[in-house]
C-alpha positions as CSV (number, residue, x, y, z in Angstrom):
1,X,4.5,-31.2,-16.8
2,X,4.3,-27.5,-18.4
3,X,5.9,-26.6,-21.3
4,X,6.4,-23.2,-23.3
5,X,3.7,-24.6,-25.7
6,X,0.9,-24.3,-23.4
7,X,-1.1,-21.3,-24.2
8,X,-4.0,-19.7,-21.9
9,X,-6.8,-21.7,-24.0
10,X,-5.2,-24.8,-22.8
11,X,-5.1,-23.7,-19.4
12,X,-8.7,-22.4,-19.6
13,X,-9.8,-26.2,-20.8
14,X,-8.1,-27.4,-17.7
15,X,-9.2,-25.1,-15.2
16,X,-13.3,-25.3,-16.7
17,X,-12.7,-29.3,-16.0
18,X,-11.3,-29.0,-12.7
19,X,-14.2,-26.1,-11.6
20,X,-16.9,-28.2,-13.1
21,X,-16.1,-31.2,-11.0
22,X,-14.4,-30.2,-7.7
23,X,-11.4,-31.8,-8.4
24,X,-7.5,-30.9,-7.7
25,X,-4.2,-30.6,-10.0
26,X,-0.6,-29.9,-9.9
27,X,1.0,-28.1,-12.5
28,X,4.8,-29.1,-12.2
29,X,7.5,-26.7,-13.5
30,X,4.7,-24.2,-14.1
31,X,7.9,-21.4,-14.5
32,X,8.2,-23.1,-18.1
33,X,4.9,-21.4,-19.5
34,X,5.9,-18.1,-21.3
35,X,5.2,-14.9,-19.3
36,X,2.3,-13.8,-21.7
37,X,0.6,-16.5,-20.9
38,X,1.2,-16.7,-17.1
39,X,-0.3,-13.0,-16.9
40,X,-3.6,-14.8,-18.5
41,X,-3.6,-17.7,-16.2
42,X,-3.5,-15.7,-13.3
43,X,-6.8,-13.7,-14.3
44,X,-8.6,-16.9,-15.0
45,X,-7.4,-18.2,-11.6
46,X,-8.4,-15.0,-10.0
47,X,-12.0,-15.3,-11.5
48,X,-12.3,-18.7,-10.1
49,X,-11.3,-18.2,-6.7
50,X,-13.2,-14.6,-6.7
51,X,-16.4,-16.7,-7.9
52,X,-15.4,-19.2,-4.6
53,X,-14.9,-16.3,-2.1
54,X,-18.7,-15.3,-3.5
55,X,-20.1,-18.9,-3.0
56,X,-21.4,-18.8,-6.7
57,X,-22.6,-22.1,-7.6
58,X,-22.0,-21.0,-11.7
59,X,-20.0,-18.7,-13.3
60,X,-19.4,-17.3,-16.8
61,X,-15.5,-18.3,-17.6
62,X,-13.9,-17.7,-20.5
63,X,-17.3,-17.4,-22.3
64,X,-18.7,-20.8,-20.6
65,X,-21.5,-20.9,-18.0
66,X,-19.9,-23.6,-15.4
67,X,-20.7,-25.1,-12.3
68,X,-18.3,-23.8,-9.8
69,X,-18.0,-26.8,-7.5
70,X,-16.3,-26.3,-4.0
71,X,-13.4,-27.9,-3.2
72,X,-11.8,-27.4,-6.6
73,X,-8.1,-26.2,-6.0
74,X,-4.9,-26.1,-8.1
75,X,-1.4,-25.9,-7.3
76,X,1.9,-25.2,-9.2
77,X,5.1,-26.0,-8.7
78,X,8.2,-23.9,-10.0
79,X,11.9,-25.5,-10.3
80,X,15.1,-23.4,-10.6
81,X,15.9,-23.4,-14.4
């Protein structure tokens, strides 16, 4: 479950791992993350999806050169609170 203690650096680590191995993840209760963090996370997701759209084998993501494995995906749930 996501919490208000989750920051953009932690999310970047999740995304790096997922993108590097082509895994999927579901982030439950995404709406609990602070709005300021959600803004940065949106940019991170945009960077990854742009790389997928352009069929890039690797991208520079948050300062790291990572492989971008097709099939990688992330999903969210948002619960009323």
